N, C-alpha and C positions, 0 to 999 in steps of 0.2 A: 326332850328338848333337842332340837335340831342343831346343826352347825352354826347358824346365825344366832340363835339364843345362847349358845354356849359362849360365843365370842362376846356378845353384848354382856352377858352375865359376868364374865371374866374381867371385862373392863370396868364394869359397875363395882365389882369387889376391890379392884385397886384404887378406883377414886374415892370410895368409901374409906378405905384405909388412910388416905391423905386428907380426909376431912370433908369431902363433898357430901352434902345431905339431900340433894334433889337433883333430878335428871330430867331433860325433856328430849324426846325423839320426835323426828318428822318423817312421815311417809307420804307417798302419793295416795290419794283417796282410793284408787283402786288396787293398791298393793296389799292385798289380803293376807298373802303369805307372811310379809313382814309384821304387820299388824297382829296377826295371830302368835307369831313368835314373841313379839314384845309383851302381849297380854300374858302369855304362858309364864313370864318370869316377874309379872306383877305390875306392868304399866296398865294404865287405864286411859281410854280416850276422853280428851277434854271436850270434844264436840266443836272445837274451832278449826277454822281453815286458814291456811297461810299460803301466800304465794312465794315463789322463789325467783329472785334475779340473780343472774350470773353475770360477772364482769369478765369479758373476754380479752380485753386489752386495757391493761392498767395504764393509767396516765401517771408519770412521775410528778411528785410534788402535790399531790392531791390526797 
């Protein structure tokens, strides 16, 4: 397990300790390294694709 896998695994151990039972991770379709790291610690692909929207300038009151 590489550094990324170790960081994610450590985070998952912590949230499991506080009661979380399910986790979802997102990667770019072509980020094979991240997907491999996640698979190595037990995550499985869902086959779904999601878009990501970023809010650069938050509007107060919304």
